[in-house]
TIZADO-149506 format. One record per atom (N, C-alpha, C): residue number from 1; y, x, z. Coordinates in pm, 1 decimal. Example, Ala and Ser with C-alpha at 12.3 -4.5 7.8 and 13.67 -1.06 7.14 Angstrom:
milum,py,px,pz
1,-569.0,1319.0,780.0
1,-450.0,1230.0,780.0
1,-330.0,1320.0,780.0
2,-225.0,1285.0,708.0
2,-106.0,1367.0,714.0
2,3.0,1290.0,787.0
***
This chain:
milum,py,px,pz
1,-5048.6,-1359.0,-10652.1
1,-5103.9,-1352.2,-10502.8
1,-4982.8,-1356.9,-10412.8
2,-4889.3,-1294.0,-10442.7
2,-4784.3,-1302.4,-10330.3
2,-4710.0,-1439.4,-10316.9
3,-4705.5,-1523.1,-10429.4
3,-4672.0,-1663.2,-10400.4
3,-4774.8,-1743.0,-10333.2
4,-4909.7,-1718.1,-10344.8
4,-5000.8,-1778.3,-10278.6
4,-4997.7,-1757.3,-10131.0
5,-4949.5,-1633.7,-10090.9
5,-4939.2,-1590.3,-9950.4
5,-4832.3,-1657.2,-9875.8
6,-4721.7,-1675.3,-9947.6
6,-4600.8,-1737.7,-9910.6
6,-4624.3,-1873.2,-9880.1
7,-4714.8,-1946.9,-9958.2
7,-4753.5,-2088.6,-9955.8
7,-4838.8,-2110.6,-9843.8
8,-4928.0,-2034.3,-9814.2
8,-5020.5,-2035.7,-9705.9
8,-4935.5,-2020.4,-9587.8
9,-4849.4,-1921.4,-9567.6
9,-4784.5,-1919.2,-9451.8
9,-4685.5,-2023.6,-9411.0
10,-4640.9,-2100.6,-9526.7
10,-4557.2,-2213.1,-9509.8
10,-4636.3,-2328.2,-9437.4
11,-4753.1,-2345.5,-9489.5
11,-4839.5,-2448.0,-9465.8
11,-4869.4,-2432.6,-9300.9
12,-4913.6,-2296.5,-9259.8
12,-4937.5,-2287.1,-9132.9
12,-4816.1,-2308.9,-9039.1
13,-4707.4,-2265.5,-9086.1
13,-4559.7,-2303.4,-9012.1
13,-4559.1,-2449.8,-8987.6
14,-4577.8,-2524.2,-9104.5
14,-4563.7,-2672.7,-9084.3
14,-4680.5,-2732.4,-8997.3
15,-4801.7,-2681.8,-8993.8
15,-4894.1,-2736.1,-8905.3
15,-4858.9,-2709.8,-8750.5
16,-4800.8,-2570.1,-8740.2
16,-4768.8,-2524.9,-8603.8
16,-4651.1,-2633.6,-8541.0
17,-4555.3,-2654.6,-8634.6
17,-4449.9,-2738.3,-8597.4
17,-4465.6,-2887.7,-8561.2
18,-4556.5,-2938.0,-8651.3
18,-4616.3,-3063.8,-8633.3
18,-4702.0,-3073.7,-8502.3
19,-4771.1,-2971.1,-8457.5
19,-4845.6,-2986.8,-8322.0
19,-4751.7,-2970.3,-8191.0
20,-4640.1,-2879.3,-8218.3
20,-4531.2,-2893.0,-8111.6
20,-4473.3,-3012.3,-8091.7
21,-4431.0,-3088.3,-8201.4
21,-4369.6,-3216.1,-8203.1
21,-4452.4,-3323.5,-8143.1
22,-4578.6,-3318.0,-8178.4
22,-4679.6,-3425.4,-8107.3
22,-4706.6,-3390.7,-7970.7
23,-4696.9,-3255.0,-7939.6
23,-4739.0,-3226.1,-7789.7
23,-4613.5,-3263.9,-7707.1
24,-4499.1,-3258.4,-7763.0
24,-4390.3,-3285.7,-7686.9
24,-4361.9,-3440.2,-7672.7
25,-4412.4,-3506.7,-7784.1
25,-4407.8,-3650.6,-7763.1
25,-4511.3,-3701.9,-7654.9
26,-4622.8,-3636.8,-7675.8
26,-4740.0,-3680.8,-7575.7
26,-4689.4,-3666.3,-7428.7
27,-4614.7,-3551.0,-7399.9
27,-4567.7,-3506.3,-7270.3
27,-4460.0,-3630.7,-7214.7
28,-4375.6,-3651.3,-7333.4
28,-4277.0,-3756.3,-7287.4
28,-4330.9,-3893.3,-7256.1
29,-4424.1,-3933.8,-7347.0
29,-4509.0,-4061.8,-7315.4
29,-4575.0,-4050.4,-7197.5
30,-4617.7,-3945.9,-7150.7
30,-4701.4,-3951.5,-7024.1
30,-4593.3,-3946.5,-6893.6
31,-4474.8,-3888.8,-6919.2
31,-4384.0,-3884.0,-6827.1
31,-4332.7,-4035.4,-6789.1
32,-4303.7,-4104.3,-6913.5
32,-4242.9,-4246.4,-6925.5
32,-4352.5,-4337.9,-6839.4
33,-4481.3,-4319.5,-6877.9
33,-4592.1,-4407.4,-6806.8
33,-4574.9,-4385.5,-6674.4
34,-4557.2,-4264.3,-6631.4
34,-4564.9,-4228.5,-6473.0
34,-4466.3,-4303.4,-6405.6
35,-4329.1,-4284.6,-6478.0
35,-4221.7,-4349.1,-6401.7
35,-4235.2,-4506.0,-6412.6
36,-4292.0,-4571.3,-6522.2
36,-4324.6,-4712.1,-6523.7
36,-4431.1,-4761.3,-6410.9
37,-4506.3,-4667.8,-6383.9
37,-4619.6,-4697.2,-6275.2
37,-4549.8,-4696.9,-6147.7
38,-4461.5,-4601.3,-6124.4
38,-4371.9,-4584.1,-5998.3
38,-4305.1,-4722.7,-5983.5
39,-4222.0,-4771.1,-6088.0
39,-4157.9,-4897.6,-6082.5
39,-4254.7,-5003.1,-6038.3
40,-4370.7,-5036.0,-6093.0
40,-4450.0,-5117.9,-6071.8
40,-4525.0,-5140.2,-5935.4
41,-4542.9,-5005.9,-5884.8
41,-4609.2,-4995.4,-5763.4
41,-4543.1,-4898.3,-5662.6
42,-4428.6,-4944.1,-5612.6
42,-4342.7,-4876.1,-5518.2
42,-4412.2,-4856.7,-5377.1
43,-4393.2,-4766.9,-5310.3
43,-4453.9,-4737.7,-5176.9
43,-4412.9,-4846.8,-5081.2
44,-4490.4,-4947.1,-5027.7
44,-4460.0,-5053.3,-4930.3
44,-4409.1,-4986.6,-4793.2
45,-4312.3,-5069.0,-4735.2
45,-4269.5,-5033.0,-4600.8
45,-4370.9,-5116.1,-4519.5
46,-4427.0,-5045.5,-4409.9
46,-4543.1,-5104.7,-4329.0
46,-4469.1,-5161.7,-4201.5
47,-4474.3,-5272.2,-4182.5
47,-4429.4,-5332.8,-4052.5
47,-4545.9,-5303.3,-3948.1
48,-4500.0,-5280.3,-3829.5
48,-4596.1,-5253.3,-3723.5
48,-4591.3,-5349.8,-3608.7
49,-4683.1,-5362.6,-3523.4
49,-4672.1,-5443.2,-3397.4
49,-4740.3,-5577.0,-3414.5
50,-4795.1,-5614.1,-3522.8
50,-4885.7,-5757.8,-3519.8
50,-4969.7,-5741.7,-3638.9
51,-5087.1,-5801.9,-3591.0
51,-5189.1,-5817.3,-3721.3
51,-5138.5,-5946.9,-3815.9
52,-5110.9,-5916.7,-3959.6
52,-5051.6,-6012.6,-4029.8
52,-5168.8,-6121.3,-4055.0
53,-5129.5,-6235.8,-4059.9
53,-5234.4,-6346.0,-4123.0
53,-5286.5,-6315.1,-4257.2
54,-5390.4,-6383.6,-4287.3
54,-5416.4,-6380.3,-4442.1
54,-5317.3,-6448.2,-4510.7
55,-5303.4,-6398.9,-4636.8
55,-5199.5,-6464.6,-4743.9
55,-5291.4,-6484.7,-4872.1
56,-5264.8,-6620.0,-4905.7
56,-5370.3,-6680.9,-5008.9
56,-5268.0,-6728.1,-5111.6
57,-5349.3,-6705.0,-5230.8
57,-5271.3,-6783.1,-5370.7
57,-5312.1,-6924.8,-5354.4
58,-5288.8,-7001.7,-5481.7
58,-5309.0,-7135.6,-5461.4
58,-5448.1,-7186.1,-5472.7
59,-5529.2,-7077.1,-5518.4
59,-5684.8,-7103.5,-5519.6
59,-5753.4,-7062.1,-5394.0
60,-5690.6,-7030.3,-5275.4
60,-5738.8,-6972.2,-5149.8
60,-5783.1,-6836.7,-5170.6
61,-5762.1,-6763.3,-5270.3
61,-5811.7,-6633.2,-5282.0
61,-5703.8,-6540.7,-5189.3
62,-5766.8,-6440.8,-5123.8
62,-5677.5,-6361.9,-5052.5
62,-5604.5,-6269.6,-5125.5
63,-5461.0,-6261.7,-5088.2
63,-5369.7,-6167.9,-5145.1
63,-5349.9,-6041.1,-5063.8
64,-5331.8,-5942.8,-5143.1
64,-5269.6,-5808.4,-5081.5
64,-5137.1,-5783.5,-5116.6
65,-5059.2,-5712.0,-5033.0
65,-4924.2,-5665.1,-5059.8
65,-4925.1,-5619.4,-5215.9
66,-4838.7,-5674.9,-5287.1
66,-4814.5,-5611.4,-5420.1
66,-4675.2,-5639.9,-5482.1
67,-4595.5,-5527.2,-5416.0
67,-4450.0,-5531.3,-5464.0
67,-4444.7,-5509.2,-5611.4
68,-4517.2,-5420.0,-5674.9
68,-4506.2,-5399.2,-5809.0
68,-4531.4,-5526.6,-5887.7
69,-4625.1,-5614.6,-5852.7
69,-4636.8,-5749.7,-5941.4
69,-4491.1,-5814.9,-5926.9
70,-4440.0,-5822.7,-5818.2
70,-4315.6,-5899.9,-5804.2
70,-4192.4,-5836.5,-5891.6
71,-4185.1,-5711.7,-5880.7
71,-4098.1,-5637.3,-5961.6
71,-4112.5,-5671.6,-6120.0
72,-4227.5,-5671.1,-6167.0
72,-4265.4,-5692.1,-6310.5
72,-4228.7,-5840.0,-6323.1
73,-4264.7,-5938.7,-6238.5
73,-4236.3,-6068.5,-6266.3
73,-4077.1,-6087.6,-6280.2
74,-3994.3,-6021.7,-6177.4
74,-3855.4,-6015.8,-6192.5
74,-3818.9,-5983.0,-6349.0
75,-3856.5,-5881.7,-6400.0
75,-3824.5,-5809.9,-6512.5
75,-3867.7,-5906.7,-6632.1
76,-3981.1,-5961.4,-6625.2
76,-4036.0,-6022.0,-6734.4
76,-4062.8,-6172.8,-6752.3
77,-4033.0,-6245.4,-6649.7
77,-4064.3,-6393.3,-6640.7
77,-3947.2,-6481.0,-6650.3
78,-3946.3,-6592.4,-6706.5
78,-3823.0,-6673.2,-6726.1
78,-3774.1,-6745.8,-6588.1
79,-3660.9,-6799.4,-6600.9
79,-3595.1,-6873.9,-6499.0
79,-3693.7,-6957.7,-6447.9
80,-3719.9,-6979.7,-6303.0
80,-3797.1,-7082.5,-6244.5
80,-3944.6,-7063.7,-6256.7
81,-3981.5,-6945.3,-6306.6
81,-4140.6,-6892.6,-6307.8
81,-4159.2,-6887.1,-6166.9
82,-4294.9,-6936.6,-6117.9
82,-4342.1,-6941.6,-5970.7
82,-4488.3,-6894.1,-5950.4
83,-4486.2,-6832.2,-5851.9
83,-4634.3,-6781.7,-5814.4
83,-4629.7,-6749.9,-5673.1
84,-4753.3,-6738.2,-5619.0
84,-4784.3,-6692.9,-5476.9
84,-4751.1,-6543.4,-5480.0
85,-4696.7,-6488.1,-5376.4
85,-4653.0,-6350.7,-5357.3
85,-4677.3,-6319.5,-5222.4
86,-4724.4,-6168.4,-5203.5
86,-4707.8,-6101.5,-5073.7
86,-4635.1,-5989.0,-5081.4
87,-4521.2,-5961.6,-5017.1
87,-4439.9,-5845.5,-5052.7
87,-4400.6,-5783.1,-4908.6
88,-4364.1,-5654.1,-4905.9
88,-4310.9,-5586.8,-4790.4
88,-4177.7,-5511.8,-4832.0
89,-4098.3,-5502.2,-4747.1
89,-3965.3,-5427.6,-4784.2
89,-3876.3,-5406.0,-4651.6
90,-3744.5,-5367.7,-4688.8
90,-3648.7,-5351.5,-4581.3
90,-3549.7,-5438.4,-4616.9
91,-3473.8,-5502.1,-4515.1
91,-3354.3,-5579.5,-4522.8
91,-3240.7,-5488.7,-4560.0
92,-3177.6,-5538.3,-4674.2
92,-3064.8,-5454.9,-4730.0
92,-2931.7,-5538.0,-4724.8
93,-2937.9,-5664.5,-4729.5
93,-2815.1,-5752.2,-4727.7
93,-2858.7,-5893.0,-4679.3
94,-2742.9,-5949.6,-4596.5
94,-2754.1,-6077.6,-4548.3
94,-2672.1,-6176.5,-4628.3
95,-2702.4,-6311.2,-4639.2
95,-2649.4,-6409.1,-4697.1
95,-2618.1,-6508.4,-4606.5
96,-2526.4,-6608.7,-4637.4
96,-2488.0,-6714.4,-4541.3
96,-2603.9,-6796.2,-4522.4
97,-2617.9,-6864.9,-4402.2
97,-2693.7,-6975.0,-4397.8
97,-2663.7,-7084.1,-4468.0
98,-2780.3,-7169.6,-4524.1
98,-2731.5,-7290.8,-4593.3
98,-2850.2,-7391.9,-4576.4
99,-2809.7,-7515.0,-4535.8
99,-2900.3,-7621.5,-4530.8
99,-3026.2,-7586.0,-4439.2
100,-2976.2,-7515.7,-4328.6
100,-3075.8,-7474.7,-4209.7
100,-3173.7,-7386.6,-4252.4
101,-3142.0,-7290.3,-4355.5
101,-3219.6,-7196.4,-4411.5
101,-3162.4,-7059.9,-4395.2
102,-3221.8,-6959.9,-4336.0
102,-3171.7,-6831.6,-4327.9
102,-3191.3,-6746.9,-4459.3
103,-3106.1,-6698.0,-4506.5
103,-3105.6,-6607.5,-4653.8
103,-3075.0,-6474.3,-4621.4
104,-3157.4,-6360.8,-4674.6
104,-3133.8,-6250.0,-4657.2
104,-3206.6,-6155.1,-4788.0
105,-3170.4,-6058.3,-4798.9
105,-3233.4,-5976.0,-4919.4
105,-3311.1,-5849.6,-4882.7
106,-3415.8,-5823.3,-4934.2
106,-3505.2,-5718.3,-4898.7
106,-3524.9,-5608.0,-5041.2
107,-3534.6,-5497.9,-5008.6
107,-3551.2,-5391.7,-5106.0
107,-3714.0,-5378.0,-5114.7
108,-3775.2,-5396.6,-5240.2
108,-3912.4,-5385.0,-5233.6
108,-3960.7,-5277.6,-5336.2
109,-3859.6,-5194.5,-5392.6
109,-3885.5,-5101.4,-5479.7
109,-3783.8,-4983.0,-5496.5
110,-3791.1,-4876.9,-5571.0
110,-3710.3,-4761.3,-5561.6
110,-3578.9,-4785.5,-5639.1
111,-3576.1,-4886.4,-5744.5
111,-3469.2,-4896.7,-5817.3
111,-3370.0,-5007.6,-5753.0
112,-3241.8,-4984.7,-5790.8
112,-3153.8,-5081.2,-5718.2
112,-3183.2,-5230.5,-5746.6
113,-3227.2,-5274.4,-5857.4
113,-3248.4,-5417.1,-5897.0
113,-3384.2,-5439.2,-5838.3
114,-3457.2,-5380.0,-5754.5
114,-3596.5,-5398.1,-5702.0
114,-3578.0,-5489.4,-5571.0
115,-3505.6,-5584.2,-5570.4
115,-3459.9,-5673.8,-5448.5
115,-3512.4,-5806.4,-5474.5
116,-3523.5,-5878.5,-5353.9
116,-3589.5,-6033.0,-5357.8
116,-3500.4,-6093.9,-5244.5
117,-3454.1,-6214.7,-5259.4
117,-3398.6,-6303.6,-5174.9
117,-3517.4,-6368.5,-5079.5
118,-3510.6,-6368.3,-4954.5
118,-3607.3,-6432.6,-4879.8
118,-3542.0,-6549.7,-4807.7
119,-3584.4,-6675.5,-4834.6
119,-3540.2,-6791.4,-4765.5
119,-3633.9,-6848.0,-4673.0
120,-3594.1,-6846.0,-4548.5
120,-3669.5,-6890.5,-4426.1
120,-3624.5,-7026.3,-4359.3
121,-3697.3,-7136.2,-4359.7
121,-3690.9,-7257.8,-4317.2
121,-3668.9,-7254.4,-4164.6
122,-3542.4,-7274.6,-4099.1
122,-3512.9,-7258.4,-3952.9
122,-3583.2,-7378.3,-3880.3
123,-3637.5,-7487.8,-3946.2
123,-3715.5,-7595.0,-3886.6
123,-3847.9,-7536.8,-3838.3
124,-3879.2,-7432.2,-3865.2
124,-4006.4,-7373.1,-3821.7
124,-3987.7,-7261.9,-3714.7
125,-3858.8,-7261.9,-3670.4
125,-3821.7,-7158.0,-3562.1
125,-3700.6,-7067.9,-3591.1
126,-3627.6,-7033.5,-3503.3
126,-3530.2,-6944.4,-3521.1
126,-3576.7,-6804.2,-3531.0
127,-3518.6,-6726.9,-3621.6
127,-3529.7,-6568.6,-3639.8
127,-3464.7,-6515.6,-3542.5
128,-3496.5,-6396.2,-3498.0
128,-3410.4,-6305.4,-3424.6
128,-3286.6,-6277.6,-3529.8
129,-3186.6,-6197.7,-3466.2
129,-3071.0,-6154.5,-3557.0
129,-3126.2,-6055.2,-3648.5
130,-3132.4,-6094.5,-3770.5
130,-3174.4,-6022.9,-3891.1
130,-3051.4,-5903.1,-3929.5
131,-3097.5,-5786.9,-3939.0
131,-2990.9,-5674.1,-3964.8
131,-3050.9,-5592.2,-4084.8
132,-2961.7,-5532.3,-4172.3
132,-3008.4,-5409.4,-4247.6
132,-3077.9,-5320.1,-4187.3
133,-3198.0,-5271.9,-4252.7
133,-3274.2,-5177.6,-4192.4
133,-3400.2,-5216.4,-4127.7
134,-3407.2,-5355.9,-4114.5
134,-3526.7,-5403.4,-4049.7
134,-3652.2,-5412.5,-4157.2
135,-3771.5,-5393.2,-4112.8
135,-3871.9,-5398.9,-4187.0
135,-3937.6,-5545.1,-4192.6
136,-3972.6,-5582.7,-4298.3
136,-4020.5,-5724.1,-4353.5
136,-4144.2,-5728.4,-4434.1
137,-4237.5,-5828.2,-4396.6
137,-4346.7,-5855.3,-4465.9
137,-4332.2,-6034.0,-4490.7
138,-4352.9,-6069.3,-4612.7
138,-4348.1,-6207.9,-4640.4
138,-4439.1,-6254.1,-4716.8
139,-4504.8,-6357.8,-4704.4
139,-4609.1,-6431.5,-4780.0
139,-4567.8,-6565.9,-4814.7
140,-4543.8,-6613.1,-4938.7
140,-4484.3,-6726.2,-4971.4
140,-4493.1,-6761.6,-5122.7
141,-4391.6,-6848.0,-5170.3
141,-4379.6,-6873.5,-5314.3
141,-4278.2,-6797.6,-5355.2
142,-4307.3,-6715.8,-5465.6
142,-4217.6,-6640.9,-5553.5
142,-4146.7,-6741.6,-5643.3
143,-4022.5,-6729.9,-5682.5
143,-3948.2,-6789.4,-5782.8
143,-3845.9,-6714.8,-5856.9
144,-3861.7,-6682.1,-5980.7
144,-3758.4,-6630.3,-6060.7
144,-3633.4,-6720.1,-6067.1
145,-3519.9,-6666.9,-6014.8
145,-3409.4,-6725.4,-6003.8
145,-3281.4,-6659.7,-6067.6
146,-3256.4,-6690.6,-6197.1
146,-3151.6,-6598.3,-6270.8
146,-3058.7,-6700.6,-6318.4
147,-3062.0,-6831.2,-6302.8
147,-2974.5,-6938.1,-6357.8
147,-2982.2,-7062.1,-6268.1
148,-2874.2,-7139.4,-6276.1
148,-2876.6,-7264.2,-6196.7
148,-3004.3,-7353.8,-6246.3
149,-3066.8,-7420.0,-6142.3
149,-3187.6,-7513.7,-6172.9
149,-3157.5,-7627.3,-6083.2
150,-3109.4,-7744.3,-6129.4
150,-3088.8,-7872.0,-6071.2
150,-2989.6,-7832.6,-5971.3
151,-3014.3,-7862.8,-5840.3
151,-2909.2,-7836.3,-5720.8
151,-2906.3,-7704.7,-5677.4
152,-3003.4,-7619.3,-5708.1
152,-3020.0,-7489.9,-5670.6
152,-2944.6,-7369.7,-5772.0
153,-2838.4,-7304.8,-5707.5
153,-2784.6,-7196.6,-5790.9
153,-2879.9,-7083.0,-5800.3
154,-2836.1,-6994.7,-5895.0
154,-2925.5,-6867.9,-5922.1
154,-2916.6,-6787.9,-5795.1
155,-3012.0,-6715.7,-5779.9
155,-3015.0,-6630.4,-5656.2
155,-2933.8,-6507.6,-5693.7
156,-2853.7,-6459.0,-5588.5
156,-2772.0,-6329.2,-5596.8
156,-2866.9,-6200.8,-5616.8
157,-2990.9,-6221.7,-5576.9
157,-3111.2,-6120.9,-5598.5
157,-3181.2,-6120.3,-5733.1
158,-3161.7,-6240.6,-5807.4
158,-3241.1,-6263.4,-5930.8
158,-3373.6,-6335.0,-5900.6
159,-3404.3,-6349.3,-5794.2
159,-3557.3,-6394.7,-5757.3
159,-3569.9,-6428.1,-5603.9
160,-3643.2,-6520.6,-5567.8
160,-3660.3,-6562.4,-5419.9
160,-3801.2,-6551.2,-5366.9
161,-3830.9,-6556.9,-5247.8
161,-3965.5,-6613.5,-5197.9
161,-3921.6,-6696.0,-5071.2
162,-3985.5,-6799.4,-5070.2
162,-3954.5,-6906.4,-4978.9
162,-4088.8,-6961.4,-4942.9
163,-4112.5,-7065.1,-4871.4
163,-4240.8,-7108.7,-4815.1
163,-4278.6,-7002.6,-4724.7
164,-4224.1,-6939.8,-4653.4
164,-4269.1,-6818.2,-4555.7
164,-4296.1,-6873.2,-4439.7
165,-4362.9,-6978.8,-4421.9
165,-4405.0,-7050.1,-4289.7
165,-4534.1,-7106.1,-4316.7
166,-4612.0,-7156.6,-4202.7
166,-4731.4,-7217.5,-4227.9
166,-4727.6,-7370.9,-4265.7
167,-4830.3,-7411.2,-4318.3
167,-4823.8,-7564.6,-4350.4
167,-4918.4,-7632.7,-4234.6
168,-4855.0,-7724.0,-4184.4
168,-4909.6,-7814.8,-4077.6
168,-5031.4,-7895.9,-4121.1
169,-5048.2,-7912.8,-4266.8
169,-5157.5,-8004.8,-4316.2
169,-5260.9,-7927.5,-4385.2
170,-5363.4,-7909.8,-4338.8
170,-5485.1,-7831.9,-4399.0
170,-5519.4,-7901.6,-4515.2
171,-5543.5,-7805.3,-4620.5
171,-5587.9,-7836.4,-4753.5
171,-5471.4,-7869.6,-4843.1
172,-5359.2,-7850.0,-4809.6
172,-5243.3,-7876.5,-4894.7
172,-5195.9,-7737.1,-4944.0
173,-5058.1,-7711.6,-4934.5
173,-4990.9,-7608.8,-4975.1
173,-5046.7,-7464.2,-4894.6
174,-5071.2,-7366.8,-4931.4
174,-5108.8,-7252.2,-4865.1
174,-5003.2,-7223.3,-4768.0
175,-5070.3,-7156.5,-4657.8
175,-4981.0,-7110.6,-4553.7
175,-4897.0,-7008.2,-4597.6
176,-4769.4,-6976.4,-4543.0
176,-4693.6,-6854.0,-4553.7
176,-4666.1,-6813.4,-4434.8
177,-4587.6,-6686.1,-4426.3
177,-4551.7,-6647.5,-4296.0
177,-4449.0,-6537.6,-4314.4
178,-4383.2,-6492.9,-4207.6
178,-4269.8,-6381.7,-4222.5
178,-4288.4,-6300.6,-4104.4
179,-4295.1,-6167.7,-4120.2
179,-4296.4,-6066.7,-4014.9
179,-4174.1,-5972.5,-4023.1
180,-4094.5,-5970.3,-3913.1
180,-3978.2,-5881.4,-3913.3
180,-3978.6,-5793.6,-3803.0
181,-3978.7,-5659.0,-3840.4
181,-4001.0,-5564.6,-3716.8
181,-4134.8,-5578.2,-3638.2
182,-4227.4,-5616.9,-3716.6
182,-4344.4,-5628.0,-3618.7
182,-4349.4,-5765.9,-3545.1
183,-4270.5,-5857.3,-3567.6
183,-4264.7,-5988.3,-3493.3
183,-4298.6,-6112.0,-3599.8
184,-4391.8,-6202.1,-3571.2
184,-4448.1,-6299.3,-3667.6
184,-4372.0,-6426.7,-3640.1
185,-4323.5,-6492.0,-3744.4
185,-4250.1,-6595.0,-3739.5
185,-4302.0,-6712.7,-3828.8
186,-4305.4,-6833.0,-3790.5
186,-4332.5,-6951.4,-3875.2
186,-4479.2,-6991.6,-3860.9
187,-4525.8,-6955.5,-3750.9
187,-4676.6,-6982.7,-3707.8
187,-4697.4,-6982.2,-3553.9
188,-4649.0,-7071.8,-3484.2
188,-4667.5,-7078.3,-3359.9
188,-4717.2,-7231.7,-3304.7
189,-4832.2,-7261.0,-3289.2
189,-4891.7,-7405.8,-3271.8
189,-4837.0,-7439.7,-3147.0
190,-4851.1,-7350.1,-3030.1
190,-4804.7,-7402.1,-2893.2
190,-4646.3,-7449.8,-2910.6
191,-4576.6,-7372.9,-2970.4
191,-4437.5,-7422.2,-2974.1
191,-4430.3,-7552.5,-3049.5
192,-4508.9,-7575.7,-3137.2
192,-4501.5,-7702.9,-3221.6
192,-4549.4,-7812.6,-3129.9
193,-4643.6,-7799.4,-3062.5
193,-4698.4,-7904.8,-2970.8
193,-4596.6,-7942.4,-2861.7
194,-4511.3,-7821.0,-2819.3
194,-4419.6,-7863.8,-2705.6
194,-4310.3,-7939.0,-2763.2
195,-4258.4,-7896.3,-2898.4
195,-4164.6,-7965.7,-2970.7
195,-4206.7,-8113.6,-2994.3
196,-4314.9,-8146.9,-3029.4
196,-4363.3,-8276.1,-3059.1
196,-4356.2,-8363.6,-2923.1
197,-4433.1,-8301.9,-2822.0
197,-4424.6,-8372.6,-2692.1
197,-4284.5,-8409.4,-2642.8
198,-4178.6,-8336.9,-2676.2
198,-4051.5,-8355.7,-2630.3
198,-3960.2,-8427.3,-2722.5
199,-4027.8,-8496.0,-2826.8
199,-3960.2,-8562.5,-2920.1
199,-3886.2,-8497.1,-3021.8
200,-3910.4,-8383.8,-3062.5
200,-3867.5,-8303.2,-3170.2
200,-3729.9,-8231.0,-3142.8
201,-3639.4,-8182.7,-3243.1
201,-3537.3,-8102.9,-3214.5
201,-3567.8,-7962.8,-3219.5
202,-3473.7,-7884.2,-3313.7
202,-3516.8,-7743.3,-3304.9
202,-3471.7,-7664.0,-3183.8
203,-3554.9,-7589.4,-3142.7
203,-3535.0,-7511.7,-3013.0
203,-3489.1,-7351.2,-3058.5
204,-3423.6,-7288.4,-2984.6
204,-3390.9,-7144.4,-3003.8
204,-3499.8,-7059.1,-2955.0
205,-3495.5,-6934.3,-3007.1
205,-3544.4,-6820.1,-2954.3
205,-3694.6,-6824.7,-2961.3
206,-3758.4,-6910.4,-3053.1
206,-3902.1,-6897.4,-3076.4
206,-3931.0,-6938.5,-3220.4
207,-4054.1,-6971.1,-3255.1
207,-4096.0,-7000.1,-3388.4
207,-4169.3,-7144.4,-3381.0
208,-4150.7,-7211.2,-3462.8
208,-4193.6,-7370.4,-3460.8
208,-4277.7,-7394.5,-3578.3
209,-4358.8,-7495.9,-3557.0
209,-4426.9,-7538.2,-3672.3
209,-4473.4,-7691.4,-3625.3
210,-4538.3,-7774.2,-3711.2
210,-4555.9,-7913.7,-3682.8
210,-4696.3,-7939.0,-3710.7
211,-4750.1,-8017.0,-3602.2
211,-4914.5,-8054.0,-3604.1
211,-4931.1,-8186.9,-3640.9
212,-4839.4,-8281.0,-3629.7
212,-4869.2,-8418.4,-3660.9
212,-4816.7,-8451.4,-3800.1
213,-4879.1,-8571.6,-3875.2
213,-4831.8,-8601.4,-3981.4
213,-4690.5,-8656.7,-3998.3
214,-4664.5,-8737.9,-3890.0
214,-4523.0,-8792.6,-3885.6
214,-4424.8,-8679.6,-3879.7
215,-4443.5,-8573.0,-3797.9
215,-4349.7,-8474.6,-3794.2
215,-4331.3,-8388.8,-3912.8
216,-4439.3,-8370.8,-3994.7
216,-4440.3,-8323.2,-4121.8
216,-4351.7,-8400.1,-4228.8
217,-4395.2,-8532.3,-4223.5
217,-4312.3,-8608.2,-4325.2
217,-4162.9,-8611.3,-4291.0
218,-4137.7,-8631.1,-4143.4
218,-3989.0,-8616.9,-4118.3
218,-3919.8,-8490.9,-4160.5
219,-3997.1,-8382.9,-4146.1
219,-3928.3,-8248.0,-4197.1
219,-3902.7,-8260.9,-4346.0
220,-4012.4,-8319.5,-4413.9
220,-4013.3,-8313.0,-4572.2
220,-3881.7,-8425.9,-4611.6
221,-3853.2,-8515.4,-4546.7
221,-3737.6,-8623.8,-4563.2
221,-3608.9,-8532.5,-4548.0
222,-3613.9,-8467.0,-4427.2
222,-3489.8,-8379.5,-4408.6
222,-3445.1,-8275.8,-4512.0
223,-3561.6,-8214.5,-4555.9
223,-3536.6,-8107.3,-4662.2
223,-3491.7,-8165.3,-4800.5
224,-3548.6,-8285.9,-4840.8
224,-3515.0,-8339.6,-4951.3
224,-3374.4,-8394.5,-4955.5
225,-3341.5,-8457.7,-4838.1
225,-3199.2,-8506.6,-4837.1
225,-3082.8,-8410.9,-4832.2
226,-3132.6,-8291.8,-4771.5
226,-3033.2,-8158.8,-4770.4
226,-3038.9,-8093.1,-4892.0
227,-3138.4,-8121.6,-4973.6
227,-3150.1,-8028.1,-5105.2
227,-3180.9,-7890.7,-5076.5
228,-3249.1,-7877.5,-4977.8
228,-3303.2,-7755.1,-4911.4
228,-3432.4,-7691.4,-5016.7
229,-3447.1,-7566.4,-4994.1
229,-3580.9,-7514.8,-5071.2
229,-3691.3,-7543.3,-4997.7
***
C-alpha cells in the first residue's frame, strides 16, 4: 500500500507540472501574438487640415490606411513586389533629390525597420520644405526594394511608395496623392490648366498636374529618358 501511495503522489506531481508548463507556454504564445499584432497594426499618425481624397486599388476599390499591411509586405515579400498602398507616418530622414523626384523616409510603425521611402515626382508640383517630424499620408504604388533592379538601386529604406500624385488620364492608373502636415500635393487642376496655357515648365510654390494627353505623353517621355520612378 505504501508503494501505491508513492506512485499515486508521483502521478499527481507529474500532472501538476505538465499543467504549469502548458499554462506558461500558453501565456508566452499569447504575449507573442499580441506583440505581432502591434507590429502589423501600429497606431497611424493622423494628418489634419485637409480632407484626404479617396485612395483606390487597381480594381477601383477604396483603400483605408493600413500601415500594418505594408510592414508585413516589407518583411515577407520578394524584391520588386508591387501593390497599391495607403499609409500614414512621420518624416524621419531626407534623401537627395534625384531625377526631379523628392525622396524622404517616413516611420510607419513602432520598430526601427518600419520605415518607407516616399518618392514624389516634382513635375506635379514642388513640395514645401520637408523636415523630420512632419506628418505624412501617402496613397500610391508600394514596391519592395531590397536589391538593384535594372537602373533602380535598392531603397535605403528597403521599400518605396511612389506614384503619389493624380493621374490626368481617367480610366488608367489609379490616382495617388500626398499630404504633408495637412497640405495636399499632386492634385491641383487649376495649376495644371495655368501651366498648359503658358506652354509648360515647372513652377514653384504649388502643386501641378496635367489635363491634356499631349502634356501627359511629354511627361512620360521625360520620365523614361531620365530613368525616373
